[in-house]
C-alpha atoms as one frame of an Amber mdcrd trajectory, in Angstrom:
protein
   6.434  -8.919  19.904   5.018  -7.917  23.029   7.489  -5.479  24.746   9.998
  -4.912  21.742  10.612  -1.794  20.360  11.753  -0.907  16.867  13.735   2.139
  15.439  13.192   3.021  12.138  15.908   1.716   9.518  18.257   3.953   7.926
  17.768   2.623   4.329  20.354   3.249   1.535  19.859   5.811  -0.978  19.753
   3.008  -4.238  16.235   2.495  -4.731  16.813  -1.157  -5.212  18.966  -1.640
  -2.124  16.466   0.679  -0.110  13.362  -1.276  -1.238  15.224  -4.694  -0.565
  16.118  -3.666   3.055  12.758  -2.135   3.300  11.028  -5.643   2.694  13.623
  -7.179   4.992  12.340  -5.089   8.078   8.792  -5.164   6.732   9.600  -9.132
   7.368  11.004  -8.795  10.847   8.200  -6.409  11.825   5.131  -8.910  10.785
   7.191 -12.213  11.956   4.801 -14.605  13.849   1.868 -12.100  13.826  -0.975
 -13.497  11.364  -3.532 -10.418  12.287  -4.117  -8.804   9.337  -5.081  -5.210
  11.099  -2.210  -5.242  13.287   0.205  -6.359  10.292  -1.783  -3.464   7.836
  -1.219  -0.633  10.809   2.498  -1.471  11.130   3.393  -1.774   7.503   1.222
   1.512   6.964   3.087   3.312   9.376   6.404   1.576   8.181   6.135   2.826
   4.785   4.903   6.047   5.625   7.596   6.862   7.785  10.388   5.585   5.249
   9.426   6.316   2.028   9.753   9.916   0.996   7.192  12.023  -0.310   3.824
  10.158   0.323   0.867  11.977   1.847  -1.390   8.591   2.251  -0.380   4.990
   2.868  -3.057   2.337   3.687  -4.847  -0.863   2.950  -8.467  -1.267   1.659
  -9.798  -4.846   2.226 -12.148  -6.558  -0.141 -15.828  -7.424   1.785 -16.778
  -9.488  -1.318 -18.709  -6.636  -3.034 -16.524  -3.553  -2.271 -13.244  -2.303
  -1.110 -13.437  -0.933   2.804 -10.782   1.103   4.334  -8.212  -0.621   6.799
  -5.257   0.654   8.637  -3.933   3.580   6.915  -1.487   6.874   7.659  -2.595
  10.146   6.200  -5.760  12.230   6.266  -9.202  10.577   6.649 -10.057   8.485
   3.509 -12.890   7.147   1.222 -14.636   4.231   3.614 -15.931   2.475   0.506
 -14.557   2.189  -2.920 -16.679  -0.166  -5.447 -14.543  -2.223  -7.855 -15.783
  -0.477 -10.991 -14.538   3.185  -9.971 -10.901   4.664  -9.310  -7.718   3.381
  -9.260  -8.037   1.430  -6.488 -11.086  -0.264  -7.994  -8.981  -0.729 -11.175
  -6.262  -2.544  -9.193  -8.658  -4.993  -7.460 -10.912  -5.670 -10.460  -7.647
  -6.270 -12.899  -5.512  -7.601 -10.183  -2.653  -5.593 -11.886  -0.813  -2.906
  -9.991  -1.847   0.584 -10.991   1.202   3.292 -11.383  -0.893   6.625 -12.215
   1.405   9.773 -12.840  -1.448  12.322 -12.866  -4.682  11.015 -11.003  -6.489
  14.003 -12.582  -6.059  12.309 -15.985  -8.262   9.367 -14.739 -11.855  10.063
 -15.605 -13.269   8.192 -12.477 -10.653   8.732 -10.133 -11.858   9.113  -6.549
 -10.328  11.931  -4.907 -10.460  11.635  -0.828  -7.386  13.704  -0.560  -7.589
  16.807  -3.402  -3.822  17.084  -2.737  -2.981  13.840  -4.137  -1.515  14.100
  -7.859  -0.167  10.583  -8.260  -0.993   7.196  -6.892   0.097   3.525  -6.715
  -1.911   0.726  -6.155  -0.658  -2.845  -5.448  -3.781  -5.728  -5.517  -3.476
  -8.182  -2.353  -4.023 -11.502  -4.149  -4.013 -14.407  -1.241  -2.483 -17.916
  -2.139  -5.615 -19.558  -3.361  -6.249 -16.507  -6.038  -8.820 -14.651  -3.628
  -8.743 -10.891  -3.683  -7.767  -9.495  -0.399  -7.890  -6.142  -0.946  -5.114
  -3.564  -2.143  -2.241  -1.462  -0.676  -2.725   2.120  -1.731   0.225   4.985
  -1.815  -0.854   8.711  -2.517   1.538  11.673  -3.369   1.159  15.175  -3.809
   3.692  15.023  -6.359   2.851  14.376 -10.269   4.913  11.278 -11.424   6.039
  10.228  -7.678   5.933   6.691  -8.501   8.845   4.944 -10.870   9.189   1.175
 -11.836  11.338   0.571  -9.019   8.985   2.123  -6.530   6.335  -0.206  -7.863
   8.585  -3.427  -7.662   9.520  -2.302  -4.130   6.439  -1.698  -2.894   4.918
  -4.751  -4.726   7.330  -6.686  -2.356   6.253  -4.916   1.019   2.557  -5.865
  -0.177   3.792  -9.490  -0.651   5.302  -9.431   2.933   1.729  -8.499   4.230
  -0.147 -11.344   2.103   2.271 -14.015   3.224   2.003 -13.150   6.735  -1.932
 -13.941   6.634  -0.456 -17.564   6.229
């Protein structure tokens, strides 16, 4: 993809159509590139630029012990997250997407950005079942993430996993 420039897509108003087009755009963005850092960086930037009302979007990668921050868009982040703490840890540990309307109601929430009020974290699971990490999205709005957002952002996360080969 050397020398190719992308412009941001104009996405439809309908959430289902918006996320379908976003997933298509994400696939085109990572096509032919297997490097996880490059793809995580571009997908973080794409989602932050096209999905409204997000203050942080990024990836944490599992190093065999804990989650370690990867490419992201937003304020500086917590560097390491144990699997037994926080919303990211819960997503990694349970391998289930965590959609939290009010992070302040989560006893072990890790507040990297005190302005964050809601969070969506999608686990990244490889083809052979191994934990790769998590795709983390934060918002300053309480109750920001709907079930439609969850499905759409899980599709973007799947694009990332598929790009790894």
